[in-house]
N, C-alpha and C positions, 0 to 999 in steps of 0.2 A: 951180474947175472945171478938170479935166484932160482932155486928149484923147489917145487911144491908137489908133494906126494898126495894125491887124492884117491889112491887105491882103496883106502878104508871106506869110501863112499860107494863101493861096488853094488851094494844092495839098495841104494837110493835111486829114485827115478832120474832119468837123464837130465830133466829140467833142474833138479836140485844140484847136480854136479856142475852144470853150466852156470847156474846162479852163484855157486860157491867160487868158481873160477873168476867170474866177474867181480865178486866182492874182494877177492885176493888182489886182482889187478888194481882195483880202486884204492885199497887200503895199504898194500904192501909193496907195490911196484911203482917206482917214480917214472914220470914221462921220459921216454927215450931208453928206458932200461929193458933188458930182455929177461923173460921168465920162462922156465921150463916146467910144464905140467905133466905129471905122470898119472894115468888112470887106467883102471882095468876095464877092458871092453867086454861087456856081457852082451850088449846089443850094439851092432856096428853103426846104428843110426846116430849114436852119440858123436862119432867122428865128424860126420857131416854137420850135425847140429852145432857142435863146438866151433867148427870153422865158420859157419854162418854167423854165430853169435859174436865171434871175434871181429869179423868183417863189419857187422852192424854197429859195433862199438866204435869203429874207426881205428882199431889196432891192427897190427900187421902180423899175419901168420907166416912165420919164416920157415917152419918145417913141421911136418906131421908124419910120423912114422911108427910102425909097429916095432916095439922093443923086444918082445919075445912072443910066445904063443897067446898071451892074454893081455899084456900091458901095451899101452900106447903112450907116446910122448908128443906133446905139442910145444913148439918153441914160438913164443909170442913176444913181439916188441910192442911195448905200450906206446901209443901215439903221443907225440909231443902235444902240449897244450894248444899250440897254434894249428896242429893238424886235425884235432878232434872237432 
């Protein structure tokens, strides 16, 4: 399990944060491995957009929860090569 802090991207558009999340999954997370993403919610649309992007990739959203007043965590299991 790996943890990735994306809170430094809080001033970026949602699409940039989601794109970065996908790049991390592709480059740093092995198939079948679990990743935890932490990001700051400025616009709650990012939560739904992130969940959709993960589903569209074929990965598994295991958990999505508010960590505190502004931070959100997503727990994602990268799809096995045979699942994707």
